[in-house]
N, C-alpha and C positions, 0 to 999 in steps of 0.2 A: 098089888095088881098093877100090871103094865098096861096103861090106858091107851097109849098111842106109840106106835113105832112106824117110822117111815123108812122103807128100804130103797136103796138106789144101787142096784146091781149086786149088792152084798148084804149080808144080814146086819141089822143094827146092833151096836155093841151092848146096848143096855140089858137085853136078856142074859147075855153072857156074864156081865158084871154082877147081876143079881144072883146068878147061879154060883159064881165064884164066892160070893158072901154068904152062901147057904140060906138064901131067902126062900121062903115058900112062895113060888111065883105062879101067878095066874096071868095068862095072856089072853086078851080079849080080841078074838080074831076078826070080828066085824067092824073094828074101828082102827085096824092096822091097814096100811096101804103100801102099795109098791108099784113102780112103773111097769112091771111085768107081772101080771096076775098069776101065771104059772109058777114063778118064783115064790110069790107069797104062799101059794097053796102047798108048794113043797115044804117050805119051812113050817107052816102051820100043821101039816099033816105027818111029817116025818122027822124033823129036826127038833122042834121045841117040845113035843111030848116026852122026849127023853129026859128033860129036866124041869118041865113046867106043866101045869094044867092049862090046856088051850080050850076055851069056851066062848060062847057068844055072850053078849051083854045080857040077854034075857036069862040065860043059864046061870050067870054070875049073880044076878039079883035073886033068883030063886034059891041059890045056894045060901046066900046071906040070910034070907028070910027064914030058911029052915033052921039055921043055927041060932 
């Protein structure tokens, strides 16, 4: 689970490193931050879902409790 990523004009490298290592990646969208909110929304809605599950903290907790 990627708990925090900070974006400064470009995507943080950690999600890509996890993808390259075939990790089952969950990105928690409501604790990631960026200087430009539209950039963050773009990555959360369009880029990261290609190789990771993007969800809120509440969704992640519910998912863990179900399993």
